Chimera marker file (.cmm) of the C-alpha trace (Angstrom):
<marker_set name="trace">
<marker id="1" x="-105.472" y="107.349" z="-171.164" r="1" g="1" b="0" radius="0.5"/>
<marker id="2" x="-102.961" y="104.556" z="-172.420" r="1" g="1" b="0" radius="0.5"/>
<marker id="3" x="-100.192" y="104.719" z="-175.083" r="1" g="1" b="0" radius="0.5"/>
<marker id="4" x="-97.990" y="102.627" z="-176.267" r="1" g="1" b="0" radius="0.5"/>
<marker id="5" x="-93.857" y="103.436" z="-176.814" r="1" g="1" b="0" radius="0.5"/>
<marker id="6" x="-91.684" y="102.186" z="-179.036" r="1" g="1" b="0" radius="0.5"/>
<marker id="7" x="-88.231" y="101.915" z="-178.017" r="1" g="1" b="0" radius="0.5"/>
<marker id="8" x="-86.298" y="103.155" z="-181.184" r="1" g="1" b="0" radius="0.5"/>
<marker id="9" x="-82.508" y="102.552" z="-181.820" r="1" g="1" b="0" radius="0.5"/>
<marker id="10" x="-80.615" y="105.405" z="-182.801" r="1" g="1" b="0" radius="0.5"/>
<marker id="11" x="-77.594" y="104.564" z="-185.222" r="1" g="1" b="0" radius="0.5"/>
<marker id="12" x="-75.362" y="104.095" z="-181.968" r="1" g="1" b="0" radius="0.5"/>
<marker id="13" x="-76.684" y="101.258" z="-180.304" r="1" g="1" b="0" radius="0.5"/>
<marker id="14" x="-75.847" y="103.126" z="-176.794" r="1" g="1" b="0" radius="0.5"/>
<marker id="15" x="-78.537" y="105.743" z="-177.688" r="1" g="1" b="0" radius="0.5"/>
<marker id="16" x="-82.610" y="104.687" z="-177.335" r="1" g="1" b="0" radius="0.5"/>
<marker id="17" x="-85.335" y="106.939" z="-177.948" r="1" g="1" b="0" radius="0.5"/>
<marker id="18" x="-88.924" y="106.367" z="-176.609" r="1" g="1" b="0" radius="0.5"/>
<marker id="19" x="-91.238" y="107.233" z="-179.266" r="1" g="1" b="0" radius="0.5"/>
<marker id="20" x="-95.136" y="107.482" z="-178.517" r="1" g="1" b="0" radius="0.5"/>
<marker id="21" x="-97.047" y="105.583" z="-181.308" r="1" g="1" b="0" radius="0.5"/>
<marker id="22" x="-99.356" y="108.114" z="-181.971" r="1" g="1" b="0" radius="0.5"/>
<marker id="23" x="-96.915" y="110.375" z="-183.462" r="1" g="1" b="0" radius="0.5"/>
<marker id="24" x="-96.901" y="111.137" z="-187.120" r="1" g="1" b="0" radius="0.5"/>
<marker id="25" x="-94.181" y="109.950" z="-189.533" r="1" g="1" b="0" radius="0.5"/>
<marker id="26" x="-92.617" y="113.510" z="-190.010" r="1" g="1" b="0" radius="0.5"/>
<marker id="27" x="-92.263" y="113.947" z="-186.041" r="1" g="1" b="0" radius="0.5"/>
<marker id="28" x="-90.482" y="110.584" z="-185.923" r="1" g="1" b="0" radius="0.5"/>
<marker id="29" x="-88.047" y="112.079" z="-188.771" r="1" g="1" b="0" radius="0.5"/>
<marker id="30" x="-87.275" y="114.969" z="-187.392" r="1" g="1" b="0" radius="0.5"/>
<marker id="31" x="-86.552" y="113.257" z="-184.126" r="1" g="1" b="0" radius="0.5"/>
<marker id="32" x="-84.317" y="110.856" z="-186.020" r="1" g="1" b="0" radius="0.5"/>
<marker id="33" x="-82.273" y="113.757" z="-187.858" r="1" g="1" b="0" radius="0.5"/>
<marker id="34" x="-81.882" y="115.977" z="-184.078" r="1" g="1" b="0" radius="0.5"/>
<marker id="35" x="-80.244" y="112.549" z="-183.117" r="1" g="1" b="0" radius="0.5"/>
<marker id="36" x="-78.006" y="112.670" z="-186.205" r="1" g="1" b="0" radius="0.5"/>
<marker id="37" x="-77.087" y="116.410" z="-185.214" r="1" g="1" b="0" radius="0.5"/>
<marker id="38" x="-76.635" y="115.352" z="-181.789" r="1" g="1" b="0" radius="0.5"/>
<marker id="39" x="-73.886" y="112.447" z="-182.491" r="1" g="1" b="0" radius="0.5"/>
<marker id="40" x="-72.375" y="114.346" z="-185.324" r="1" g="1" b="0" radius="0.5"/>
<marker id="41" x="-71.804" y="117.376" z="-182.763" r="1" g="1" b="0" radius="0.5"/>
<marker id="42" x="-71.008" y="114.541" z="-180.227" r="1" g="1" b="0" radius="0.5"/>
<marker id="43" x="-67.868" y="113.537" z="-182.476" r="1" g="1" b="0" radius="0.5"/>
<marker id="44" x="-66.838" y="117.077" z="-183.337" r="1" g="1" b="0" radius="0.5"/>
<marker id="45" x="-66.501" y="118.140" z="-179.627" r="1" g="1" b="0" radius="0.5"/>
<marker id="46" x="-64.591" y="114.884" z="-178.567" r="1" g="1" b="0" radius="0.5"/>
<marker id="47" x="-62.407" y="115.626" z="-181.346" r="1" g="1" b="0" radius="0.5"/>
<marker id="48" x="-61.674" y="119.388" z="-180.569" r="1" g="1" b="0" radius="0.5"/>
<marker id="49" x="-60.990" y="118.258" z="-176.823" r="1" g="1" b="0" radius="0.5"/>
<marker id="50" x="-58.621" y="115.468" z="-178.296" r="1" g="1" b="0" radius="0.5"/>
<marker id="51" x="-56.812" y="118.107" z="-180.516" r="1" g="1" b="0" radius="0.5"/>
<marker id="52" x="-56.257" y="120.801" z="-177.415" r="1" g="1" b="0" radius="0.5"/>
<marker id="53" x="-53.260" y="120.136" z="-175.331" r="1" g="1" b="0" radius="0.5"/>
<marker id="54" x="-54.174" y="119.602" z="-171.769" r="1" g="1" b="0" radius="0.5"/>
<marker id="55" x="-51.361" y="121.853" z="-169.826" r="1" g="1" b="0" radius="0.5"/>
<marker id="56" x="-50.747" y="120.916" z="-165.850" r="1" g="1" b="0" radius="0.5"/>
<marker id="57" x="-48.576" y="123.188" z="-164.198" r="1" g="1" b="0" radius="0.5"/>
<marker id="58" x="-47.182" y="122.939" z="-160.772" r="1" g="1" b="0" radius="0.5"/>
<marker id="59" x="-48.534" y="126.657" z="-159.656" r="1" g="1" b="0" radius="0.5"/>
<marker id="60" x="-48.917" y="127.319" z="-155.576" r="1" g="1" b="0" radius="0.5"/>
<marker id="61" x="-52.218" y="128.812" z="-154.518" r="1" g="1" b="0" radius="0.5"/>
<marker id="62" x="-50.864" y="132.017" z="-153.850" r="1" g="1" b="0" radius="0.5"/>
<marker id="63" x="-48.057" y="133.916" z="-154.607" r="1" g="1" b="0" radius="0.5"/>
<marker id="64" x="-46.424" y="134.073" z="-150.751" r="1" g="1" b="0" radius="0.5"/>
<marker id="65" x="-46.454" y="130.855" z="-150.840" r="1" g="1" b="0" radius="0.5"/>
<marker id="66" x="-44.046" y="130.530" z="-153.890" r="1" g="1" b="0" radius="0.5"/>
<marker id="67" x="-40.668" y="128.832" z="-153.637" r="1" g="1" b="0" radius="0.5"/>
<marker id="68" x="-37.852" y="129.955" z="-155.423" r="1" g="1" b="0" radius="0.5"/>
<marker id="69" x="-38.529" y="127.371" z="-158.265" r="1" g="1" b="0" radius="0.5"/>
<marker id="70" x="-41.960" y="128.894" z="-159.127" r="1" g="1" b="0" radius="0.5"/>
<marker id="71" x="-40.219" y="131.976" z="-160.719" r="1" g="1" b="0" radius="0.5"/>
<marker id="72" x="-38.373" y="129.549" z="-163.436" r="1" g="1" b="0" radius="0.5"/>
<marker id="73" x="-41.730" y="127.488" z="-163.742" r="1" g="1" b="0" radius="0.5"/>
<marker id="74" x="-43.648" y="130.553" z="-164.163" r="1" g="1" b="0" radius="0.5"/>
<marker id="75" x="-41.500" y="132.419" z="-166.742" r="1" g="1" b="0" radius="0.5"/>
<marker id="76" x="-40.992" y="128.784" z="-168.890" r="1" g="1" b="0" radius="0.5"/>
<marker id="77" x="-45.439" y="128.895" z="-168.939" r="1" g="1" b="0" radius="0.5"/>
<marker id="78" x="-44.521" y="132.631" z="-169.934" r="1" g="1" b="0" radius="0.5"/>
<marker id="79" x="-41.989" y="131.721" z="-172.957" r="1" g="1" b="0" radius="0.5"/>
<marker id="80" x="-44.046" y="128.504" z="-174.270" r="1" g="1" b="0" radius="0.5"/>
<marker id="81" x="-47.431" y="131.325" z="-174.729" r="1" g="1" b="0" radius="0.5"/>
<marker id="82" x="-45.608" y="133.778" z="-176.190" r="1" g="1" b="0" radius="0.5"/>
<marker id="83" x="-43.806" y="131.145" z="-178.836" r="1" g="1" b="0" radius="0.5"/>
<marker id="84" x="-47.440" y="129.460" z="-179.170" r="1" g="1" b="0" radius="0.5"/>
<marker id="85" x="-48.680" y="133.503" z="-180.167" r="1" g="1" b="0" radius="0.5"/>
<marker id="86" x="-45.979" y="133.963" z="-182.276" r="1" g="1" b="0" radius="0.5"/>
<marker id="87" x="-46.374" y="130.955" z="-184.533" r="1" g="1" b="0" radius="0.5"/>
<marker id="88" x="-49.984" y="131.724" z="-184.629" r="1" g="1" b="0" radius="0.5"/>
<marker id="89" x="-49.194" y="134.918" z="-185.987" r="1" g="1" b="0" radius="0.5"/>
<marker id="90" x="-46.665" y="133.798" z="-188.398" r="1" g="1" b="0" radius="0.5"/>
<marker id="91" x="-49.330" y="131.127" z="-189.648" r="1" g="1" b="0" radius="0.5"/>
<marker id="92" x="-51.858" y="134.123" z="-190.094" r="1" g="1" b="0" radius="0.5"/>
<marker id="93" x="-49.328" y="136.150" z="-191.593" r="1" g="1" b="0" radius="0.5"/>
<marker id="94" x="-48.532" y="133.795" z="-194.446" r="1" g="1" b="0" radius="0.5"/>
<marker id="95" x="-52.102" y="132.680" z="-194.974" r="1" g="1" b="0" radius="0.5"/>
<marker id="96" x="-53.288" y="136.631" z="-195.338" r="1" g="1" b="0" radius="0.5"/>
<marker id="97" x="-49.757" y="136.433" z="-197.813" r="1" g="1" b="0" radius="0.5"/>
<marker id="98" x="-51.093" y="133.599" z="-199.625" r="1" g="1" b="0" radius="0.5"/>
<marker id="99" x="-54.282" y="134.738" z="-200.148" r="1" g="1" b="0" radius="0.5"/>
<marker id="100" x="-53.052" y="138.314" z="-201.180" r="1" g="1" b="0" radius="0.5"/>
<marker id="101" x="-50.724" y="136.722" z="-203.826" r="1" g="1" b="0" radius="0.5"/>
<marker id="102" x="-53.251" y="134.347" z="-205.190" r="1" g="1" b="0" radius="0.5"/>
<marker id="103" x="-55.750" y="137.372" z="-205.420" r="1" g="1" b="0" radius="0.5"/>
<marker id="104" x="-53.277" y="139.673" z="-207.556" r="1" g="1" b="0" radius="0.5"/>
<marker id="105" x="-52.385" y="136.515" z="-209.581" r="1" g="1" b="0" radius="0.5"/>
<marker id="106" x="-55.982" y="136.110" z="-210.691" r="1" g="1" b="0" radius="0.5"/>
<marker id="107" x="-56.410" y="139.576" z="-211.236" r="1" g="1" b="0" radius="0.5"/>
<marker id="108" x="-53.197" y="139.780" z="-213.321" r="1" g="1" b="0" radius="0.5"/>
<marker id="109" x="-54.402" y="136.882" z="-215.397" r="1" g="1" b="0" radius="0.5"/>
<marker id="110" x="-57.890" y="138.197" z="-215.584" r="1" g="1" b="0" radius="0.5"/>
<marker id="111" x="-56.022" y="141.229" z="-217.475" r="1" g="1" b="0" radius="0.5"/>
<marker id="112" x="-53.778" y="139.382" z="-219.252" r="1" g="1" b="0" radius="0.5"/>
<marker id="113" x="-56.935" y="137.275" z="-220.422" r="1" g="1" b="0" radius="0.5"/>
<marker id="114" x="-58.462" y="140.650" z="-221.189" r="1" g="1" b="0" radius="0.5"/>
<marker id="115" x="-56.241" y="142.280" z="-222.745" r="1" g="1" b="0" radius="0.5"/>
<marker id="116" x="-55.664" y="138.914" z="-225.183" r="1" g="1" b="0" radius="0.5"/>
<marker id="117" x="-59.195" y="138.900" z="-226.023" r="1" g="1" b="0" radius="0.5"/>
<marker id="118" x="-59.220" y="142.704" z="-227.179" r="1" g="1" b="0" radius="0.5"/>
<marker id="119" x="-55.809" y="142.180" z="-229.308" r="1" g="1" b="0" radius="0.5"/>
<marker id="120" x="-58.163" y="138.738" z="-230.921" r="1" g="1" b="0" radius="0.5"/>
<marker id="121" x="-60.938" y="140.628" z="-231.672" r="1" g="1" b="0" radius="0.5"/>
<marker id="122" x="-59.032" y="143.432" z="-232.995" r="1" g="1" b="0" radius="0.5"/>
<marker id="123" x="-57.440" y="141.165" z="-235.675" r="1" g="1" b="0" radius="0.5"/>
<marker id="124" x="-60.322" y="139.192" z="-236.345" r="1" g="1" b="0" radius="0.5"/>
<marker id="125" x="-62.289" y="142.292" z="-237.068" r="1" g="1" b="0" radius="0.5"/>
<marker id="126" x="-59.034" y="143.816" z="-239.192" r="1" g="1" b="0" radius="0.5"/>
<marker id="127" x="-59.144" y="140.142" z="-241.064" r="1" g="1" b="0" radius="0.5"/>
<marker id="128" x="-62.833" y="140.441" z="-241.420" r="1" g="1" b="0" radius="0.5"/>
<marker id="129" x="-62.517" y="143.963" z="-242.749" r="1" g="1" b="0" radius="0.5"/>
<marker id="130" x="-59.570" y="142.470" z="-245.551" r="1" g="1" b="0" radius="0.5"/>
<marker id="131" x="-62.180" y="139.569" z="-246.187" r="1" g="1" b="0" radius="0.5"/>
<marker id="132" x="-64.982" y="141.776" z="-246.988" r="1" g="1" b="0" radius="0.5"/>
<marker id="133" x="-62.622" y="144.088" z="-249.358" r="1" g="1" b="0" radius="0.5"/>
<marker id="134" x="-61.559" y="141.448" z="-250.971" r="1" g="1" b="0" radius="0.5"/>
<marker id="135" x="-64.894" y="139.931" z="-251.628" r="1" g="1" b="0" radius="0.5"/>
<marker id="136" x="-66.487" y="142.941" z="-252.836" r="1" g="1" b="0" radius="0.5"/>
<marker id="137" x="-65.331" y="142.148" z="-255.997" r="1" g="1" b="0" radius="0.5"/>
<marker id="138" x="-62.576" y="145.011" z="-255.936" r="1" g="1" b="0" radius="0.5"/>
<marker id="139" x="-59.610" y="142.845" z="-257.743" r="1" g="1" b="0" radius="0.5"/>
<marker id="140" x="-56.812" y="145.924" z="-256.917" r="1" g="1" b="0" radius="0.5"/>
<marker id="141" x="-57.603" y="145.061" z="-253.141" r="1" g="1" b="0" radius="0.5"/>
<marker id="142" x="-56.489" y="141.690" z="-253.591" r="1" g="1" b="0" radius="0.5"/>
<marker id="143" x="-53.000" y="142.038" z="-255.809" r="1" g="1" b="0" radius="0.5"/>
<marker id="144" x="-52.375" y="145.063" z="-252.979" r="1" g="1" b="0" radius="0.5"/>
<marker id="145" x="-52.641" y="143.215" z="-250.313" r="1" g="1" b="0" radius="0.5"/>
<marker id="146" x="-49.860" y="140.829" z="-250.230" r="1" g="1" b="0" radius="0.5"/>
<marker id="147" x="-50.493" y="139.278" z="-247.246" r="1" g="1" b="0" radius="0.5"/>
<marker id="148" x="-52.970" y="136.761" z="-248.662" r="1" g="1" b="0" radius="0.5"/>
<marker id="149" x="-50.317" y="135.898" z="-251.590" r="1" g="1" b="0" radius="0.5"/>
<marker id="150" x="-48.028" y="134.719" z="-248.800" r="1" g="1" b="0" radius="0.5"/>
<marker id="151" x="-51.000" y="132.864" z="-246.584" r="1" g="1" b="0" radius="0.5"/>
<marker id="152" x="-51.873" y="131.161" z="-249.429" r="1" g="1" b="0" radius="0.5"/>
<marker id="153" x="-47.941" y="129.848" z="-249.877" r="1" g="1" b="0" radius="0.5"/>
<marker id="154" x="-48.150" y="128.490" z="-246.180" r="1" g="1" b="0" radius="0.5"/>
<marker id="155" x="-48.930" y="124.668" z="-245.144" r="1" g="1" b="0" radius="0.5"/>
<marker id="156" x="-52.304" y="123.879" z="-244.496" r="1" g="1" b="0" radius="0.5"/>
<marker id="157" x="-53.904" y="124.807" z="-241.425" r="1" g="1" b="0" radius="0.5"/>
<marker id="158" x="-54.668" y="128.050" z="-239.899" r="1" g="1" b="0" radius="0.5"/>
<marker id="159" x="-50.779" y="129.240" z="-238.788" r="1" g="1" b="0" radius="0.5"/>
<marker id="160" x="-52.221" y="132.788" z="-237.932" r="1" g="1" b="0" radius="0.5"/>
<marker id="161" x="-54.948" y="131.636" z="-235.471" r="1" g="1" b="0" radius="0.5"/>
<marker id="162" x="-51.668" y="129.457" z="-234.303" r="1" g="1" b="0" radius="0.5"/>
<marker id="163" x="-49.317" y="132.224" z="-233.909" r="1" g="1" b="0" radius="0.5"/>
<marker id="164" x="-52.393" y="134.228" z="-231.771" r="1" g="1" b="0" radius="0.5"/>
<marker id="165" x="-52.285" y="131.657" z="-229.491" r="1" g="1" b="0" radius="0.5"/>
<marker id="166" x="-48.759" y="131.376" z="-229.186" r="1" g="1" b="0" radius="0.5"/>
<marker id="167" x="-48.410" y="134.705" z="-228.706" r="1" g="1" b="0" radius="0.5"/>
<marker id="168" x="-50.934" y="134.744" z="-225.851" r="1" g="1" b="0" radius="0.5"/>
<marker id="169" x="-49.381" y="131.784" z="-224.465" r="1" g="1" b="0" radius="0.5"/>
<marker id="170" x="-45.847" y="133.883" z="-224.757" r="1" g="1" b="0" radius="0.5"/>
<marker id="171" x="-47.871" y="136.724" z="-222.694" r="1" g="1" b="0" radius="0.5"/>
<marker id="172" x="-49.301" y="134.250" z="-219.972" r="1" g="1" b="0" radius="0.5"/>
<marker id="173" x="-45.673" y="132.654" z="-219.647" r="1" g="1" b="0" radius="0.5"/>
<marker id="174" x="-44.089" y="135.987" z="-218.544" r="1" g="1" b="0" radius="0.5"/>
<marker id="175" x="-46.408" y="135.832" z="-215.196" r="1" g="1" b="0" radius="0.5"/>
<link id1="1" id2="2" r="1" g="1" b="0" radius="0.2"/>
<link id1="2" id2="3" r="1" g="1" b="0" radius="0.2"/>
<link id1="3" id2="4" r="1" g="1" b="0" radius="0.2"/>
<link id1="4" id2="5" r="1" g="1" b="0" radius="0.2"/>
<link id1="5" id2="6" r="1" g="1" b="0" radius="0.2"/>
<link id1="6" id2="7" r="1" g="1" b="0" radius="0.2"/>
<link id1="7" id2="8" r="1" g="1" b="0" radius="0.2"/>
<link id1="8" id2="9" r="1" g="1" b="0" radius="0.2"/>
<link id1="9" id2="10" r="1" g="1" b="0" radius="0.2"/>
<link id1="10" id2="11" r="1" g="1" b="0" radius="0.2"/>
<link id1="11" id2="12" r="1" g="1" b="0" radius="0.2"/>
<link id1="12" id2="13" r="1" g="1" b="0" radius="0.2"/>
<link id1="13" id2="14" r="1" g="1" b="0" radius="0.2"/>
<link id1="14" id2="15" r="1" g="1" b="0" radius="0.2"/>
<link id1="15" id2="16" r="1" g="1" b="0" radius="0.2"/>
<link id1="16" id2="17" r="1" g="1" b="0" radius="0.2"/>
<link id1="17" id2="18" r="1" g="1" b="0" radius="0.2"/>
<link id1="18" id2="19" r="1" g="1" b="0" radius="0.2"/>
<link id1="19" id2="20" r="1" g="1" b="0" radius="0.2"/>
<link id1="20" id2="21" r="1" g="1" b="0" radius="0.2"/>
<link id1="21" id2="22" r="1" g="1" b="0" radius="0.2"/>
<link id1="22" id2="23" r="1" g="1" b="0" radius="0.2"/>
<link id1="23" id2="24" r="1" g="1" b="0" radius="0.2"/>
<link id1="24" id2="25" r="1" g="1" b="0" radius="0.2"/>
<link id1="25" id2="26" r="1" g="1" b="0" radius="0.2"/>
<link id1="26" id2="27" r="1" g="1" b="0" radius="0.2"/>
<link id1="27" id2="28" r="1" g="1" b="0" radius="0.2"/>
<link id1="28" id2="29" r="1" g="1" b="0" radius="0.2"/>
<link id1="29" id2="30" r="1" g="1" b="0" radius="0.2"/>
<link id1="30" id2="31" r="1" g="1" b="0" radius="0.2"/>
<link id1="31" id2="32" r="1" g="1" b="0" radius="0.2"/>
<link id1="32" id2="33" r="1" g="1" b="0" radius="0.2"/>
<link id1="33" id2="34" r="1" g="1" b="0" radius="0.2"/>
<link id1="34" id2="35" r="1" g="1" b="0" radius="0.2"/>
<link id1="35" id2="36" r="1" g="1" b="0" radius="0.2"/>
<link id1="36" id2="37" r="1" g="1" b="0" radius="0.2"/>
<link id1="37" id2="38" r="1" g="1" b="0" radius="0.2"/>
<link id1="38" id2="39" r="1" g="1" b="0" radius="0.2"/>
<link id1="39" id2="40" r="1" g="1" b="0" radius="0.2"/>
<link id1="40" id2="41" r="1" g="1" b="0" radius="0.2"/>
<link id1="41" id2="42" r="1" g="1" b="0" radius="0.2"/>
<link id1="42" id2="43" r="1" g="1" b="0" radius="0.2"/>
<link id1="43" id2="44" r="1" g="1" b="0" radius="0.2"/>
<link id1="44" id2="45" r="1" g="1" b="0" radius="0.2"/>
<link id1="45" id2="46" r="1" g="1" b="0" radius="0.2"/>
<link id1="46" id2="47" r="1" g="1" b="0" radius="0.2"/>
<link id1="47" id2="48" r="1" g="1" b="0" radius="0.2"/>
<link id1="48" id2="49" r="1" g="1" b="0" radius="0.2"/>
<link id1="49" id2="50" r="1" g="1" b="0" radius="0.2"/>
<link id1="50" id2="51" r="1" g="1" b="0" radius="0.2"/>
<link id1="51" id2="52" r="1" g="1" b="0" radius="0.2"/>
<link id1="52" id2="53" r="1" g="1" b="0" radius="0.2"/>
<link id1="53" id2="54" r="1" g="1" b="0" radius="0.2"/>
<link id1="54" id2="55" r="1" g="1" b="0" radius="0.2"/>
<link id1="55" id2="56" r="1" g="1" b="0" radius="0.2"/>
<link id1="56" id2="57" r="1" g="1" b="0" radius="0.2"/>
<link id1="57" id2="58" r="1" g="1" b="0" radius="0.2"/>
<link id1="58" id2="59" r="1" g="1" b="0" radius="0.2"/>
<link id1="59" id2="60" r="1" g="1" b="0" radius="0.2"/>
<link id1="60" id2="61" r="1" g="1" b="0" radius="0.2"/>
<link id1="61" id2="62" r="1" g="1" b="0" radius="0.2"/>
<link id1="62" id2="63" r="1" g="1" b="0" radius="0.2"/>
<link id1="63" id2="64" r="1" g="1" b="0" radius="0.2"/>
<link id1="64" id2="65" r="1" g="1" b="0" radius="0.2"/>
<link id1="65" id2="66" r="1" g="1" b="0" radius="0.2"/>
<link id1="66" id2="67" r="1" g="1" b="0" radius="0.2"/>
<link id1="67" id2="68" r="1" g="1" b="0" radius="0.2"/>
<link id1="68" id2="69" r="1" g="1" b="0" radius="0.2"/>
<link id1="69" id2="70" r="1" g="1" b="0" radius="0.2"/>
<link id1="70" id2="71" r="1" g="1" b="0" radius="0.2"/>
<link id1="71" id2="72" r="1" g="1" b="0" radius="0.2"/>
<link id1="72" id2="73" r="1" g="1" b="0" radius="0.2"/>
<link id1="73" id2="74" r="1" g="1" b="0" radius="0.2"/>
<link id1="74" id2="75" r="1" g="1" b="0" radius="0.2"/>
<link id1="75" id2="76" r="1" g="1" b="0" radius="0.2"/>
<link id1="76" id2="77" r="1" g="1" b="0" radius="0.2"/>
<link id1="77" id2="78" r="1" g="1" b="0" radius="0.2"/>
<link id1="78" id2="79" r="1" g="1" b="0" radius="0.2"/>
<link id1="79" id2="80" r="1" g="1" b="0" radius="0.2"/>
<link id1="80" id2="81" r="1" g="1" b="0" radius="0.2"/>
<link id1="81" id2="82" r="1" g="1" b="0" radius="0.2"/>
<link id1="82" id2="83" r="1" g="1" b="0" radius="0.2"/>
<link id1="83" id2="84" r="1" g="1" b="0" radius="0.2"/>
<link id1="84" id2="85" r="1" g="1" b="0" radius="0.2"/>
<link id1="85" id2="86" r="1" g="1" b="0" radius="0.2"/>
<link id1="86" id2="87" r="1" g="1" b="0" radius="0.2"/>
<link id1="87" id2="88" r="1" g="1" b="0" radius="0.2"/>
<link id1="88" id2="89" r="1" g="1" b="0" radius="0.2"/>
<link id1="89" id2="90" r="1" g="1" b="0" radius="0.2"/>
<link id1="90" id2="91" r="1" g="1" b="0" radius="0.2"/>
<link id1="91" id2="92" r="1" g="1" b="0" radius="0.2"/>
<link id1="92" id2="93" r="1" g="1" b="0" radius="0.2"/>
<link id1="93" id2="94" r="1" g="1" b="0" radius="0.2"/>
<link id1="94" id2="95" r="1" g="1" b="0" radius="0.2"/>
<link id1="95" id2="96" r="1" g="1" b="0" radius="0.2"/>
<link id1="96" id2="97" r="1" g="1" b="0" radius="0.2"/>
<link id1="97" id2="98" r="1" g="1" b="0" radius="0.2"/>
<link id1="98" id2="99" r="1" g="1" b="0" radius="0.2"/>
<link id1="99" id2="100" r="1" g="1" b="0" radius="0.2"/>
<link id1="100" id2="101" r="1" g="1" b="0" radius="0.2"/>
<link id1="101" id2="102" r="1" g="1" b="0" radius="0.2"/>
<link id1="102" id2="103" r="1" g="1" b="0" radius="0.2"/>
<link id1="103" id2="104" r="1" g="1" b="0" radius="0.2"/>
<link id1="104" id2="105" r="1" g="1" b="0" radius="0.2"/>
<link id1="105" id2="106" r="1" g="1" b="0" radius="0.2"/>
<link id1="106" id2="107" r="1" g="1" b="0" radius="0.2"/>
<link id1="107" id2="108" r="1" g="1" b="0" radius="0.2"/>
<link id1="108" id2="109" r="1" g="1" b="0" radius="0.2"/>
<link id1="109" id2="110" r="1" g="1" b="0" radius="0.2"/>
<link id1="110" id2="111" r="1" g="1" b="0" radius="0.2"/>
<link id1="111" id2="112" r="1" g="1" b="0" radius="0.2"/>
<link id1="112" id2="113" r="1" g="1" b="0" radius="0.2"/>
<link id1="113" id2="114" r="1" g="1" b="0" radius="0.2"/>
<link id1="114" id2="115" r="1" g="1" b="0" radius="0.2"/>
<link id1="115" id2="116" r="1" g="1" b="0" radius="0.2"/>
<link id1="116" id2="117" r="1" g="1" b="0" radius="0.2"/>
<link id1="117" id2="118" r="1" g="1" b="0" radius="0.2"/>
<link id1="118" id2="119" r="1" g="1" b="0" radius="0.2"/>
<link id1="119" id2="120" r="1" g="1" b="0" radius="0.2"/>
<link id1="120" id2="121" r="1" g="1" b="0" radius="0.2"/>
<link id1="121" id2="122" r="1" g="1" b="0" radius="0.2"/>
<link id1="122" id2="123" r="1" g="1" b="0" radius="0.2"/>
<link id1="123" id2="124" r="1" g="1" b="0" radius="0.2"/>
<link id1="124" id2="125" r="1" g="1" b="0" radius="0.2"/>
<link id1="125" id2="126" r="1" g="1" b="0" radius="0.2"/>
<link id1="126" id2="127" r="1" g="1" b="0" radius="0.2"/>
<link id1="127" id2="128" r="1" g="1" b="0" radius="0.2"/>
<link id1="128" id2="129" r="1" g="1" b="0" radius="0.2"/>
<link id1="129" id2="130" r="1" g="1" b="0" radius="0.2"/>
<link id1="130" id2="131" r="1" g="1" b="0" radius="0.2"/>
<link id1="131" id2="132" r="1" g="1" b="0" radius="0.2"/>
<link id1="132" id2="133" r="1" g="1" b="0" radius="0.2"/>
<link id1="133" id2="134" r="1" g="1" b="0" radius="0.2"/>
<link id1="134" id2="135" r="1" g="1" b="0" radius="0.2"/>
<link id1="135" id2="136" r="1" g="1" b="0" radius="0.2"/>
<link id1="136" id2="137" r="1" g="1" b="0" radius="0.2"/>
<link id1="137" id2="138" r="1" g="1" b="0" radius="0.2"/>
<link id1="138" id2="139" r="1" g="1" b="0" radius="0.2"/>
<link id1="139" id2="140" r="1" g="1" b="0" radius="0.2"/>
<link id1="140" id2="141" r="1" g="1" b="0" radius="0.2"/>
<link id1="141" id2="142" r="1" g="1" b="0" radius="0.2"/>
<link id1="142" id2="143" r="1" g="1" b="0" radius="0.2"/>
<link id1="143" id2="144" r="1" g="1" b="0" radius="0.2"/>
<link id1="144" id2="145" r="1" g="1" b="0" radius="0.2"/>
<link id1="145" id2="146" r="1" g="1" b="0" radius="0.2"/>
<link id1="146" id2="147" r="1" g="1" b="0" radius="0.2"/>
<link id1="147" id2="148" r="1" g="1" b="0" radius="0.2"/>
<link id1="148" id2="149" r="1" g="1" b="0" radius="0.2"/>
<link id1="149" id2="150" r="1" g="1" b="0" radius="0.2"/>
<link id1="150" id2="151" r="1" g="1" b="0" radius="0.2"/>
<link id1="151" id2="152" r="1" g="1" b="0" radius="0.2"/>
<link id1="152" id2="153" r="1" g="1" b="0" radius="0.2"/>
<link id1="153" id2="154" r="1" g="1" b="0" radius="0.2"/>
<link id1="154" id2="155" r="1" g="1" b="0" radius="0.2"/>
<link id1="155" id2="156" r="1" g="1" b="0" radius="0.2"/>
<link id1="156" id2="157" r="1" g="1" b="0" radius="0.2"/>
<link id1="157" id2="158" r="1" g="1" b="0" radius="0.2"/>
<link id1="158" id2="159" r="1" g="1" b="0" radius="0.2"/>
<link id1="159" id2="160" r="1" g="1" b="0" radius="0.2"/>
<link id1="160" id2="161" r="1" g="1" b="0" radius="0.2"/>
<link id1="161" id2="162" r="1" g="1" b="0" radius="0.2"/>
<link id1="162" id2="163" r="1" g="1" b="0" radius="0.2"/>
<link id1="163" id2="164" r="1" g="1" b="0" radius="0.2"/>
<link id1="164" id2="165" r="1" g="1" b="0" radius="0.2"/>
<link id1="165" id2="166" r="1" g="1" b="0" radius="0.2"/>
<link id1="166" id2="167" r="1" g="1" b="0" radius="0.2"/>
<link id1="167" id2="168" r="1" g="1" b="0" radius="0.2"/>
<link id1="168" id2="169" r="1" g="1" b="0" radius="0.2"/>
<link id1="169" id2="170" r="1" g="1" b="0" radius="0.2"/>
<link id1="170" id2="171" r="1" g="1" b="0" radius="0.2"/>
<link id1="171" id2="172" r="1" g="1" b="0" radius="0.2"/>
<link id1="172" id2="173" r="1" g="1" b="0" radius="0.2"/>
<link id1="173" id2="174" r="1" g="1" b="0" radius="0.2"/>
<link id1="174" id2="175" r="1" g="1" b="0" radius="0.2"/>
</marker_set>
């Protein structure tokens, strides 16, 4: 049984794959995807290897053959390793503190938003209640509430809502 082989060039010119002509299109696409994944993985591994420093230490093959200078080298290596571990721990501590701070900040902001929404709903309920009372045809309710007459003297625009927004902004600025 003779099968024809087709040479397929991967995106990187150094990689070639031999495909059988009888393979289906989906198998071809799967192979192509695996090649792409392999190239991405290879690039990641190369980057990781480049990022990790290579340290070459002059160490003796045994402690019995260690000279007088080896202790100082050992001490230097130990100190650099301790500094590295300390730096990693400090970075971790800063990162966790920053995450905790952001979480607390989000919680405080959420609480402030909830409180502001609650106060806003209460004000709107009170406002609707006044409107319903005034629209029920009770003229005494309009004359008794001096608030309506005062709001009519204000310049155009809904200043009450602006004041509410200013209060909410002032509460949020306290943080």
